[in-house]
Every structure is written in structure tokens, then in C-alpha cells.
C-alpha positions in Angstrom: 96.2 102.5 111.3 93.5 104.6 109.8 89.8 103.8 110.0 89.6 102.9 106.3 92.6 100.6 106.6 91.0 98.8 109.6 87.7 98.4 107.7 89.5 97.0 104.7 91.6 94.7 106.9 88.4 93.3 108.6 86.7 92.8 105.2 89.7 91.0 103.8 90.1 88.8 106.9 86.5 87.6 106.4 87.2 86.6 102.8 84.1 85.6 100.9 81.9 85.9 104.0 80.1 89.1 105.0 80.7 90.9 108.3 77.9 92.7 109.9 77.8 96.5 110.6 77.2 95.7 114.3 80.4 93.5 114.4 82.4 96.2 112.6 81.0 98.8 115.0 82.0 96.8 118.1 85.4 95.9 116.6 86.4 99.5 115.7 84.6 101.3 118.5 82.5 103.6 116.3 78.8 103.9 115.4 77.2 101.9 112.6 76.4 105.2 110.9 80.1 106.0 110.9 80.9 102.6 109.4 78.3 103.2 106.7 79.8 106.5 105.8 83.3 105.1 105.5 82.0 102.2 103.4 80.5 104.7 101.0 83.7 106.6 100.8 85.6 103.5 100.0 83.0 102.6 97.3 83.6 106.0 95.8 87.3 105.2 95.6 86.5 102.2 93.5 86.3 99.4 96.1 83.4 97.1 95.2 81.8 96.4 98.6 78.5 94.6 98.8 76.2 96.0 101.5 73.3 93.9 102.6 70.9 94.9 105.4 70.6 91.3 106.5 74.2 90.0 106.1 76.4 93.1 106.3 79.4 94.0 104.2 81.5 91.9 101.8 84.5 93.0 99.8 84.1 91.8 96.2 87.0 93.6 94.5 89.6 96.4 94.9 90.4 99.0 92.3 93.8 99.2 90.7 94.7 102.4 92.6 97.4 103.1 95.2 95.6 103.9 98.4 98.0 105.0 101.3 95.9 103.4 104.0 95.4 100.2 102.1 99.1 100.0 101.5 100.1 100.8 105.1 98.2 97.9 106.7 100.1 95.5 104.5 103.5 96.5 106.0 105.1 95.5 109.3 104.2 97.8 112.2 107.8 98.3 113.3 109.1 99.3 109.8 111.4 102.2 109.0 110.4 102.6 105.4 106.7 103.4 104.9 105.9 104.9 108.2 104.5 107.9 106.3 103.0 107.1 102.9 101.6 109.8 100.6 99.9 109.1 97.2 99.5 111.8 94.6 97.4 111.5 91.4 100.1 113.4 89.5 103.4 115.1 90.2 106.3 116.4 88.2 108.6 113.9 89.8 108.3 112.1 93.1 111.9 113.0 93.9 110.9 116.6 93.7 108.1 116.1 96.2 110.2 114.0 98.6 113.1 116.5 98.5 110.7 119.3 99.7 109.6 117.0 102.5 113.2 116.3 103.4 114.0 120.0 103.5 111.0 120.6 105.7 112.2 118.0 108.2 110.1 115.0 107.3 111.2 111.8 109.1 113.1 108.9 107.7 111.1 106.4 105.9 108.6 108.8 104.3 107.4 107.5 100.9 105.8 109.4 98.1 103.9 107.6 95.3 102.5 109.2 92.1 100.0 107.6 89.8 101.7 109.5 87.0 104.6 111.9 86.6 104.9 114.7 84.1 108.7 115.0 84.4 109.8 111.7 85.6 113.6 111.3 85.4 116.3 108.7 85.5 120.0 108.8 85.9 122.0 111.4 83.9 118.9 113.5 83.3 117.2 111.0 81.1 113.4 111.2 80.9 111.3 108.3 82.4 107.9 107.7 80.9 105.3 107.4 83.7 101.8 106.7 82.3 98.9 106.9 84.8 98.0 103.8 86.8 100.4 101.6 84.9 103.5 101.5 87.0 105.0 102.2 90.4 106.6 105.6 90.5 107.8 106.5 94.0 110.5 108.0 96.2 111.8 107.1 99.7 113.5 109.5 102.2 116.4 108.0 104.1 118.5 109.7 106.8 121.3 107.1 107.4 124.3 107.6 109.7 126.7 107.1 106.8 129.5 109.1 105.1 128.8 110.4 101.6 131.3 107.9 100.2 129.1 105.1 101.5 126.0 106.3 99.7 126.6 103.8 96.9 125.7 101.1 99.4 122.1 102.4 99.4 121.8 102.0 95.6 123.2 98.5 95.9 120.7 97.7 98.7 117.8 99.2 96.8 118.6 97.2 93.6 118.9 94.0 95.7 115.6 94.7 97.3 113.8 95.6 94.0 115.1 92.4 92.3 114.0 90.2 95.2 110.6 91.7 95.5 109.8 91.5 91.8 111.0 88.0 91.5 109.1 86.8 94.5 105.8 88.4 93.3 106.1 87.3 89.6 108.3 84.2 89.5 110.3 85.9 86.6 114.1 85.7 86.5 115.3 89.2 87.4 118.8 90.5 87.0 120.7 93.6 88.1 122.7 95.8 85.7 125.2 98.0 87.6 124.5 100.6 88.9 120.8 101.0 89.0 118.9 99.0 86.3 116.7 95.9 86.9 116.4 93.6 83.8 114.3 90.8 82.6 115.5 88.9 79.6 118.1 91.6 79.0 115.5 94.5 78.9 115.0 97.2 81.5 111.9 96.8 83.7 112.9 99.1 86.6 115.4 101.7 87.6 116.7 103.6 90.6 117.7 107.2 91.0 119.7 108.0 94.2 120.2 111.7 95.1 121.7 113.0 98.3 122.3 116.1 100.3 125.5 115.9 102.3 128.2 117.7 104.2 131.8 116.7 104.0 131.6 113.9 106.6 128.0 113.0 106.9 124.8 112.5 104.8 121.9 114.8 105.6 119.4 112.8 103.6 119.1 110.5 100.6 116.3 110.4 98.1 115.8 107.0 96.5 113.6 107.3 93.4 112.2 104.1 91.9 110.3 103.4 88.8 108.8 100.0 87.9 107.1 99.4 84.6 104.3 97.2 85.8 101.3 97.1 83.5 102.6 99.0 80.5 101.8 97.5 77.1 104.1 97.4 74.1 102.2 100.4 72.7 103.2 102.5 75.8 106.9 102.4 74.7 108.2 104.3 71.8 109.6 102.3 68.9 113.2 103.2 70.0 112.5 101.9 73.6 110.9 98.6 72.7 114.2 96.9 72.0 115.5 98.0 75.5 112.6 98.2 77.8 109.8 95.9 78.9 107.1 95.6 81.6 106.0 92.9 84.0 102.7 92.6 82.2 104.5 92.1 78.9 106.8 89.4 80.3 104.0 87.6 82.3 101.3 88.0 79.7 98.9 89.3 82.3 98.4 92.3 84.6 100.1 92.6 88.0 98.3 93.9 91.1 100.3 97.0 91.7 99.5 97.6 95.4 100.6 94.0 96.3 103.9 94.6 94.4 104.3 98.0 96.1 103.9 96.4 99.5 106.5 93.7 98.7 109.0 96.2 97.4 108.7 98.5 100.5 109.0 95.4 102.8 112.2 94.3 101.0 113.6 97.8 100.9 113.1 98.0 104.7 114.8 94.7 105.2 117.9 95.5 103.0 118.2 99.0 104.4 118.2 97.6 107.9 121.1 95.2 107.0 123.1 98.2 105.8 122.5 100.1 109.0 123.4 97.0 111.0 126.8 96.9 109.3 125.9 93.9 107.1 126.6 95.5 103.7 129.0 92.7 102.8 126.2 90.1 102.9 124.0 92.5 100.9 126.8 92.9 98.3 127.1 89.1 98.1 123.4 88.8 97.2 123.8 91.7 94.7 126.7 90.0 93.0 124.9 86.7 92.7 122.2 88.3 90.6 124.3 90.9 88.7 124.6 90.5 85.0 127.4 93.2 84.8 130.2 91.3 86.6 132.6 89.5 84.2 131.4 91.6 81.3 133.5 93.9 79.2 132.3 97.5 79.8 132.7 100.9 78.3 132.1 103.6 80.9 131.8 107.3 80.1 132.7 109.6 83.0 132.2 113.1 81.6 135.1 113.5 79.1 136.9 110.4 80.4 136.3 107.0 78.8 137.2 103.7 80.5 137.3 100.3 79.0 137.7 97.1 80.9 136.2 94.1 82.7 133.9 94.4 85.7 135.5 92.3 88.4 133.5 92.8 91.7 131.9 95.2 94.1 134.0 97.2 96.5 133.4 97.4 100.2 131.7 100.7 99.8 129.5 99.6 96.9 131.7 100.9 94.1 132.2 98.8 90.9 135.8 97.5 90.6 136.8 97.7 86.9 140.0 96.1 85.6 141.0 98.4 82.7 142.7 97.4 79.5 145.9 98.8 81.0 145.6 96.5 84.0 144.7 99.1 86.6 141.8 98.4 89.0 139.5 101.4 88.9 136.8 102.2 91.5 133.7 103.4 89.7 130.7 105.0 91.4 128.9 106.4 88.4 128.9 107.1 84.7 127.2 105.9 81.6 127.7 102.2 81.3 127.6 100.2 78.1 128.2 96.4 77.9 130.3 95.4 74.9 128.8 92.6 72.9 
């Protein structure tokens, strides 16, 4: 844990009471002058820290920014996901950054956040709006010992984790639309983009890109999107603390990914199915030039959607553009 993270942890543990520079110095094993320098650096980042020569330091408020050290201390020490967290003020796409890290040999569990993206993207090459400091735009690097055919399990596990974390932090009823959308009241609030590099029989690495519309207002969406998309702030009627939500999502991602690696995908799939709004619905799925119509029956053992077509065939679907027929 970095020095800044340790200082913030000590300040938060004290709550509304101040902690003296001498106590911080003894606790962290550095000089009081070094403590003062780090406090000033945190203040410059936007942390409102009261500094009294008689009483010490007290954390009054934290900024709505993503700080890697502040996020790290909120996660379990033995985690897979989030062992290496990097935050950029702006990138093209976090998947672009994490892909370069993957090619350069970065370890599993690396996470890249961006406060804004200039070329954020979703599935099928669609653009994803990513206004600064209003959402969670991030990518996770995974190196699972799985076959390429099993990669759909990671999308299912990620959607299950995202739904659970959002619901636990907000109390809102959250649903999953296969394969990668998270919905509230029928509108999209988050999405997942899974990209992989693989050989014939093994995955080299998987990039899981996630976008969550956290504090966007109605005005942030184009008129065309307002009927389809929403944000947690719009649904709750108040802002959400992004760093707390980010910690909850990374924690849940780590848990669900561990279940997949432990061979427990069937239980993950059961949880996914219990919150999926797609199952039982009549769908139209466009797969390139091929168009399938039918009813979504269940999830296959590998994470594929099982679609009973109008001709009675059971089709295994792992992608495509999905429309729910009203």
C-alpha cells in the first residue's frame, strides 16, 4: 500500500476526530515533515484535510476523482483483479491502453481507468460517450487458463458481477440483457466489451472493458439515446460516489472471476439467469448476413445463449446484434 493510501486510511479510520502528525509519523515510520508534504500533495488533488498545529489532521471531504491509491486500499489484499491499478485523465479507449499493457507482459488483474475517453467503444464498433468525471470507464486484463470457446463465461461472470455491485450500492433493481448490457427500468446503464487474444486451444489474454453511466444527467445523452439509456444519478435522483462504486465492482468482479476459475461457472450462470431479462423473450438476432428469430431458452454450459428458433432448432449463440421483439 502506498504512503498516500496509508495516510488516507488512517484519516478515515479516525472519522471526525483528528490524528496528530506525531501519531501518523510513528504509525507510518516516516518524519513529520514527510507527513506534511504528503498531506499537501493530497490537498492539491482535492482532498479537504484540516491541518491544526494543536490537534493534527482531519479528513473533511474527498474529491470526486479516481485515485489509484485511494481505490487500492478499499480492496482485499489477496485479490486477483486490481493488483495493479492505473488512472488516466484521458485516453482514446481504456481497452487500447490495457491491450498494450497485455502485449508488454503486464500481469493478470491489471486495471486501467480513464476519467474520460475520446474514442470509447462498445460492441459491434458502436461509440460510447464518456464525459469527464461522470462515469466509470475502465478495462481489466485477465489471463485465464481457459479455451477460446469458454471466453463467453467471462462476459457472463462480468455481467453478473456488475449487476450485483450496482444493486448493492444503489438499491436499484438491476437486470441483465444478454450478452453484455446492464439495464434499469428497461434502459441501459452499463455495458461490457470483451476482447481476446487466443491461439487455437488456449486464451493468451482477455480484455474486459466496462462502462458505467454513473453521474450523467439527461442533458449528457443525445435526444436519440434518452429513450434507451440512463444513469444511476438519473434513476436515484442524486449523485453516486464513483470511487465507492468502483471498489464494489472490482471486488465483485474478483469474486465472480474466481468462481469461474474454480470450475463453478454453473452457479454463476444460475445467478445470471435469475436476473436476466432476455430469457423467455422472443428475439431477433443479426449475425452478419444471417438473421435468426426465436425464443431465448437458457444459457449453455459455456455461456452461450440457447435460442429455440421458429423452425424448432436449438441454436447456440455467442454474439450478434440482439433485438427483443415487443
